[in-house]
C-alpha angles and dihedrals in degrees: 000000000000137000117233112199117197118198108189145127112306089242089073093060098095093045091051090050089051091053090049091054092045093054094035096234116196095243142345133196135172137214128216123282111270126225090261091058095253127126134203117230120183125198126193109212141180122229096255097064103026096096093049092050092048092051092049092048092050091050090049096048102034092106093049113095095192098046122111133188117201125188117203130182122245119216096190142344120213132229092033112239116243114242126199114242091234092053091047092054091046092052091050090056094054113103095209129134115264089219129046129252090253093052091050090048091053090051098048098037091066090054092051094062122102109221141146095267090054092051091046092051091049091051094048094045090047091054092047092047091048091053092048094049094046092047094041089236113154095189092056091048091052089051090054091051092053096051095040110107097201097107096062100065092043091057089043089054091053091047092048092053089049090058096036088238103160094186093054091045094052093043092050093045092052091050093048094050093045093048095050092044092051091048093051092046094049091048091048092053090045090052091053093049095039107029116195115251088209138351105271126217092251090054091050091052089060095050096067138050130201134185092265089060089054091054091048091052092049092049092046093052090050091049092050094052092041090054088058098049092045096042094240096131092162088075089070093075091060091046091053089057096042099048095045103203099161100050096058091044090052091044089058091058094044093049092047090052088053092047088240094141097165091057090045090055090052090052090049090054092049092051092046093050091050093050094045093047093048092051094044097048093041091054091049091052092049089049094050091047091054097245105168140135122282103242125058095238091052088047091053092052092045091050090056094048091043092055091048094049093046090053091048094050094044090049092048091049092051091049091050092049089051090050090050090052093049092045092053091047091052092055110093116241 
């Protein structure tokens, strides 16, 4: 459950109450009229109708310059409301997001920004991953995966294309490209300073991709996006480890510093497959969960961009699978 607080002109009070009755919100209460003529109205809502109420409130208040809508979490409500068994079963069948579009946007928009802390985390995780790969230390590599911030902007990119939000798409894309470029550069410099005595097993694992890795990347992308729409953000830590974005990026730099270009190409393919699969599966999850813009004209634009991006990702995935097949055939038995 969440509390939606509406701060708007007192003249909107009756309309807000009417919306509350229409959507059968759990509870509603109002504060006194302030000196500026505004009033605070709070609504207690369940997950199943929160998005519809938010959309209606935004449509109602879009012409009001001084109106605000605030969404706050609720830890517990006592006494617990009784729920009919039939209603409970019906709510369990609904395939709706447990969090609203606006809540998801707030979560992913932060991860799409390019800032100094993001660059610093990429540098540190690249150094840790380089050490783990060169020393063949699995625990150190896993640590690098957890602190690497590369997954966030990729999910933000997929979410932005689902909404047709050009600003979020461009911001995420810039952050993704910068992060990967920094990781490869740091690994390249590390490889020059600390040259590998031999190519370790952990390095070799990041220079090749098989069909099982493709399935894992697809499942990881779906899990990451599903964790956002259901509010289970703790799942993201496991996804960071499973999808392994930082190790192949670092492997590219290390192999380039060693002039092992064939291995570097294999790492590039692994990284590309992971990124494409994450975007493709994330977009499918957002589509199935009904994540779309609020107004019909924005929805129409988003539908066009969504179709285009889906075709692009599917085409890229098929090309990569074909390249994997040809690469494996070229390797002598």
